[in-house]
N, C-alpha and C positions, 0 to 999 in steps of 0.2 A: 684463264682462271676466273674471269669476271662472270661467266655464265653458269658457274657451278651452283646448283640449287640445293643439293643434298650430298652429304659425305658420311659414309658409315663403314665401320670395320667390325666384322663378325667372325666367329670361329665355330668349329663344329662342336666345341665343348664350352662349358660355362666359363666366362672370362674371369670371374672371381676365383675360381679354382686354379686357373692358370697363374693369376697374380700371386696367390698364396704359395703355390709351388715355386715360383720364381724367388719369392722372399725366403723360403726355406733353403733353396739352392744357394742364394747369396749368403745366408747365414752359415751354411756348410762350407762355402768357399772361404769365408772369414775364419772359420774354425781350422781349416786345413793350413792356412797361412799364419796361424797364431804363432807357431814356432817353426823356424826354418834353419836348416843347416846348409851352408854357413849363414850366419845372421845377416839380415838385410835391414836397410833403414825403414822407418815407418812409412815414408812416402812411397817407396818401392812396394812395400807390402800392400798398402791400400790400392796402389795402381794395379797390382796383380789380382787382387780380390775383385776390383771393378771390371777389369778386362775379362776375367774368367766368368763373372756373374753375367756380364752382357752377352758373351758368346753362348753360354748355357741357356740364357733366357731366349735368345734368338732361335737356337736350335729347338728348344722346348716349344716355343710359339709356332714354329713352322711345322712341327709334328701335328698340331691341331688344325691344320689347313685354314689359314686366315683367308677371308674373302673381303676385299675392298670394293665397295660400291660407290661410284660417283655418278650422280644424276646431273645431267647437263640440260639446261633449258635453251631451246633454239626455236626461233620463230621462222617457219617456212611459209613463204607465200605460195598459195595454191592457185590453180587456174581452173576457171569454169569455161568450157568450150561450148560454143553453139555452132552447129554445122547446118547450113541452109542449102537445100537443093536449088541450084540455079539453072536447071534444065528447062527445055521447052515444054516438057510434059506437065509442068505445074499449071500452065496457062491454057491447055487444050480443053475443048468441050465446055463443060460447066465450071471449069477451074479458074475463071477470071476472078472470082471472089477469093479464092485461095491465095492468089498473088497479093491481093490487097490486105488480107488478114496477116500474111507473113510480113509485109512491109510495116503494118501497124505494130505488130509484135516486136519487130526489130527497132522501131522508134522508141518503144518503151525500154528496150534493153540498152539502147545507146546512152541512156541516162546513168546506167550502172557502170562503174569503172572496173569491176572485177570479172567481166565477161570478155572472152576472146571470141570474136565473131568471124567465122570462116564460111566462104561459099564453096561449093563443090559441084563438079560436073565431070569434065575430063580430068581436072586436077583441083587440088585444094588451094584456095587463095585466101589469105588473111585480109580482112577488111579493117582498115585503120579509121577511116572517117567517112561520113556520108554513106552509110551502109545501105539505107533504103533506096537511095538514088542509084547505087551501083548494082542493085538487083534488077537485071534486065530479063532474066529467065530466057536466055538465048543459047545456053550450052546444048550441044547436040546429044550428049550422053550423060548417064548417071552412073557413077562408079562408087558405090557405098563401101566396097571392100578396101579402098585406099584410106578410108577414115580409120579403120582398125590398125593398119600399118603406121599411120600418122600418130595415133594414140600410143602405140608401143614405143615410139621414139621420143615421146615427151615424158617429163618428170613432174611430180607434184600435181597430179590431176585430181581435182576435187569432184567435178561432174562433167558430163558431156550430154548435150541435148542434140538430137537429130531431127530436123524438120524436112520432111520429104513426102512425096506421094507414094513412095515405096516401089516405084517401077525401076528395076535395075536393068540397064541396057548395056553395061560394060563391066568387066571384072567378075569376080566370084560372087555367088549368091551369099549374102551375109548370114543366112540361117545355117550354113554349113561351115562357117569359119570358127 
């Protein structure tokens, strides 16, 4: 109950009209129980009027379809994923500068706490610490399709960044997923 931010009760009809009708029905109940045969005590008479008025008011209220709206505020921690291609193809030919650029980029991300850095090749591996040093670019394959299945299994994803040379050597072509 501590996280409830807003609480409202609405009906399909004007609430003032409903209250007016309930008051009229309560007055009618009082009129009906004004004289009874056999005579009953005042306490029993008022008790019967109250019970009848409450029951009629509830039935009358339910006829107008009440809607109870409770707004709850909950903070959900989201995840920002970074997937880095750790395959050999990053370093071939003129790609040696790409590897350095990726390592520099990872060093700037390491200062941020809200990023989950993963490397991928044959499989996805989460990197906890020393991410730049763990990037050896020695995986024989690049399987981008596994990232999509990994993302489908996660919850509360805010963003995903894919750093790769785009050469897919294993798995499905991501353009057809």
